[in-house]
C-alpha positions as a printed NumPy array, in Angstrom:
array([[110.056, 109.033,  81.846],
       [109.961, 111.771,  84.46 ],
       [111.502, 111.592,  87.905],
       [109.444, 112.269,  90.979],
       [110.289, 115.379,  92.938],
       [111.143, 115.386,  96.639],
       [107.657, 116.608,  97.595],
       [105.992, 113.997,  95.385],
       [107.98 , 111.153,  96.955],
       [107.216, 112.449, 100.426],
       [103.471, 112.682,  99.828],
       [103.263, 109.337,  98.011],
       [105.219, 107.682, 100.82 ],
       [102.792, 109.096, 103.386],
       [ 99.848, 107.936, 101.263],
       [101.229, 104.39 , 101.036],
       [101.761, 104.26 , 104.793],
       [ 98.202, 105.485, 105.399],
       [ 96.859, 102.88 , 102.979],
       [ 98.834, 100.245, 104.86 ],
       [ 97.142, 101.223, 108.114],
       [ 93.707, 101.242, 106.461],
       [ 94.33 ,  97.762, 105.048],
       [ 95.324,  96.554, 108.499],
       [ 92.086,  97.938, 109.951],
       [ 90.067,  96.166, 107.243],
       [ 91.912,  92.934, 108.048],
       [ 90.993,  93.326, 111.713],
       [ 87.362,  93.989, 110.863],
       [ 87.344,  90.949, 108.595],
       [ 88.839,  88.674, 111.215],
       [ 86.382,  89.63 , 113.975],
       [ 83.162,  90.461, 112.103],
       [ 82.721,  90.02 , 108.366],
       [ 84.995,  90.317, 105.359],
       [ 85.146,  93.702, 103.651],
       [ 85.405,  92.917,  99.91 ],
       [ 88.611,  90.842, 100.391],
       [ 89.557,  88.168, 102.891],
       [ 91.594,  89.217, 105.929],
       [ 94.758,  87.542, 104.677],
       [ 94.497,  89.453, 101.421],
       [ 94.168,  92.735, 103.327],
       [ 97.309,  91.845, 105.296],
       [ 99.187,  91.168, 102.051],
       [ 98.116,  94.559, 100.708],
       [ 99.162,  96.224, 103.97 ],
       [102.634,  94.699, 103.687],
       [102.883,  95.712, 100.037],
       [101.944,  99.329, 100.729],
       [104.28 ,  99.485, 103.74 ],
       [107.224,  98.181, 101.716],
       [106.641, 100.709,  98.941],
       [106.22 , 103.493, 101.496],
       [109.491, 102.582, 103.199],
       [111.244, 102.291,  99.84 ],
       [110.208, 105.827,  98.918],
       [111.307, 107.094, 102.34 ],
       [114.733, 105.545, 101.779],
       [114.868, 107.144,  98.33 ],
       [114.379, 110.547,  99.989],
       [117.609, 110.104, 101.955],
       [119.728, 109.501,  98.86 ]])
C-alpha cells in the first residue's frame, strides 16, 4: 500500500470540499424545484461525507 504525497492529499482534500459544495447545490435545487437523481436529504448526507473526508485530509497535512 502506498502513502499519498503532500500534493496528492492537498488536491484530494480540495476536490472533496468542492464535491461537498456541489452536493449542497444539488440539495438546494432538489428542495425548491425537482430532485436531481437523488433526494435532497441524500445529497445533504453526501455533502457531509465529502466535507468530513476533506477536513480529515486537511488535518493529515498538518501532521
